[in-house]
C-alpha positions in Angstrom: -113.0 -154.6 107.7 -109.2 -155.4 108.2 -107.4 -156.3 104.4 -105.4 -158.8 104.7 -101.8 -159.6 102.8 -99.8 -161.9 102.5 -95.4 -160.9 103.8 -93.3 -158.8 100.7 -90.9 -161.8 100.4 -93.7 -165.1 99.8 -95.5 -162.1 97.1 -91.8 -162.1 96.0 -92.0 -165.7 95.1 -95.1 -165.1 93.4 -93.5 -162.3 91.5 -90.9 -164.6 89.7 -93.1 -167.6 89.2 -95.2 -164.7 87.7 -92.1 -163.4 85.1 -91.0 -167.0 84.2 -94.1 -168.9 83.5 -93.5 -172.0 86.1 -95.9 -174.7 86.3 -97.1 -174.7 89.9 -99.4 -177.0 92.7 -101.1 -174.9 94.6 -102.0 -175.8 97.6 -104.5 -174.3 99.5 -105.3 -173.6 103.2 -108.6 -175.6 102.1 -106.0 -178.7 101.4 -107.7 -178.6 98.1 -104.6 -178.6 95.6 -104.5 -176.6 91.5 -102.5 -177.3 89.6 -100.8 -174.6 86.6 -99.5 -172.5 84.4 -98.4 -168.8 86.4 -99.7 -165.5 84.1 -100.4 -162.8 86.4 -100.8 -161.0 90.2 -104.7 -159.5 89.8 -106.6 -157.6 91.6 -110.4 -156.7 92.4 -112.4 -153.6 93.4 -111.9 -154.0 97.3 -107.9 -154.7 96.5 -107.5 -158.1 97.0 -105.0 -160.2 95.1 -105.2 -162.9 93.5 -103.1 -165.2 91.7 -104.6 -165.8 87.8 -103.0 -169.7 86.9 -103.5 -171.7 83.6 -105.0 -174.4 84.1 -106.1 -177.6 81.5 -110.0 -176.0 82.2 -108.9 -172.6 81.6 -107.8 -170.0 84.4 -108.9 -169.7 87.0 -107.9 -167.0 90.3 -106.5 -167.7 93.9 -107.5 -165.8 95.9 -103.2 -165.2 97.7 -104.2 -165.4 101.3 -106.0 -168.8 100.5 -102.3 -169.7 100.2 -100.8 -172.5 102.4 -98.2 -174.1 99.9 -96.5 -173.4 96.4 -94.7 -176.1 95.1 -92.5 -175.2 91.5 -93.1 -178.5 88.5 -90.9 -177.0 86.1 -87.7 -178.4 85.4 -84.1 -175.6 87.0 -86.1 -173.2 88.8 -84.5 -170.6 91.0 -87.2 -172.6 94.2 -89.3 -175.5 94.6 -90.8 -175.1 97.6 -92.6 -171.7 99.3 -94.8 -172.5 102.9 -96.8 -169.4 103.2 -99.2 -171.6 106.0 -100.0 -174.1 107.8 -103.6 -175.8 106.1 -106.3 -175.0 108.6 
């Protein structure tokens, strides 16, 4: 099985969002949307990476390869919109 990864420059945007604790709206490839504050990037035993998002209903882990778009909701952020892939 081939491990899926996102490109380094896209990974950097998530790292910056973690560093500054940006509030974001994540759109997944399934077109589902999740809103919350980016807390961290975590990985599992199979080395899949997830963004840890603090939401109103608790923390959620969202696999990085499932991301289609990240819109930053924090005013004055260093960037505002990142497209990871076209939704399926």
